[in-house]
N, C-alpha and C positions, 0 to 999 in steps of 0.2 A: 370285510369290517371294519365296525367301526366303534372307536375304541375313546373312552375319556376318563380321563383320570378322577378318580373318585367316585364316579358314576357307575363302570364297568365296562364294558365290551359287548355289542351287538354281532353277531353272524347272522350272515344271510346266504341260505342254502337255495338253490335252483334244483329240481327235481325234476325228469320226465314224465310226463305222464300218460297211460297206457295206450297203443297206438302211437304212441311219439313216434319220427325216424330214426329213432334209435333199436328199431325192429328188424332181426335179420331176416324175416320174412318179407319185406318189402321187395316189390315190385322196381323198385326206385335204387338210386346209390343213396345210402342214407350213410351220415353223417361216422367216422371212426371213432373206435377205441383209441385211446391213447394217452400215454404219457406225455410227465412235458422233462424237455424239451422235445417237441414235434418231429419223431418218426427219426431220431439219432441211429437206430441201427436198422433202419426201413419202414417199407410200406409192408402189410402181407395180408393178401385175401383168402378167410379163413371159409373153408364151406365145410360144415359138419352137422347134418339136420336131429342130433342129440339134444338135445336143449343144454342138459345138464354140463355137458363132456365141452358143448361148444361155450358155455360159461367158463370154465373152469380152463379151458385153451388159452381163451380169449384173456384171462386174468395174467395168467404165466408168462403170454406172450410181453401186453402190456408192460409188468413187473418186470421184462426183461428190458426195455426199452423201443419196443413196436410199435406202429401205430397199425391195429386192425379193424381190417372190414369187415362183419362176419356176417356170412349169410348160411342159409339150411339148403337153397334149390343151385339145381344147376344155372337154368338160364337167366337169372338175373344176378348169378355168382359171374359168368362169364360175362354180358353185359357190361360190368363192374371192372373185370378186370382188361376190358377193352379199353376201356377210359381212365381209367386211374394208372395204367402202365405199374403194377406193385413188382416189388426187390423181389417176391417168393409167393407162393402159393402153396396153402393146408389145405389137401383136398382128402374126402372121405370117400369111397368106392359106393357105397349105399346112399342113396339119400332116398329122402320121402317122395309120395307124389309117382315112382315109377321111374324118377328121374335117377342116373348113377355117373361116378364120377369123369366113368369114359367119355362122356358127352364133351365135360369141360377139358380134358385133354384133346380131344380129337379138334374141336373149337380154334384150341391154342396151337393146334399142329398146322390147321389150314390159315391161318394169321404168321405170314412171318416174320409181324412185326411182335408178338406174342413170341416167339419158340425157342425164346433165349431165357426168359422166365423158369428160375427155376421150382419146378414140383415137388414137393413131398407130401408124401401120400399116407394116410393115417389111418390105418383100417382093420378091423378083425380079420381081415379074407388075407389069406396066401396067396396074394398073385402077383408076387414079389420082380418074377422071369419077365409077364406079361408088360408088367408098368416100369420097367426100364427098357424092352424094346420101344415102348411106347414111348419114352423119353424123360420119365421119372428120374428127378437126382438121388431119391431119397426116400426110404420105408420103414413106415414105423407099424410094429405089429402092434395090436392093441389087448392088451390093457399095458402104456409103457407111462415112467414118470414122465410127468410133465415137463420140466426142465431137459428132459431127452431133446425134445421138440425145439425149445430153443439153440440149444448146440446145435443141432442138424441144420437149422435154417442159416445161422452163421456159418457154418461150412459149405455149403449153397453157395450163398453169396459171396462170400469170400472166395471160393473156387471158380464162379463164373467173372469175378472181379479180376483174376488174374489169368484167365486164361487169356494166351497171347502179348502176355507181357515178358520181356525178359531184364531178367534181373542181372546188373551189372556190378560187380563188389568193387567198393571201390580202395 
């Protein structure tokens, strides 16, 4: 922004072009959607193939102070998880192109460095029992209010951080 008294102000806005690195479908790690300051509540990998719901959930999470890495496919999302080591994963079980969320969970279970990352399932399917057996930390059945997701993630992150700690009152 440039401002000059008596003349006015000039605002410069840069918008991403179509096919920019902000696309959720790219096979490489894209820059995150974030709030300022950078991820005060944590980094989240969001995996959802419904573009409208992906945008709604992303906006809710960014508004709640998370940095969000959005994906619509399992394989690039799993690659990003290995690279970023996010604080939590939000995962739809039914994904496009024949992939599913179970592939992401399986890939995380096979990597000891990723096993402690909380996984929140966001699905229209009722597969809670299987999800918890596979290591999910939360399960939200669609439709749900978007702020429920932020609260569930914060609870999962704080539970993970508190695990193994001994609190001694003064």
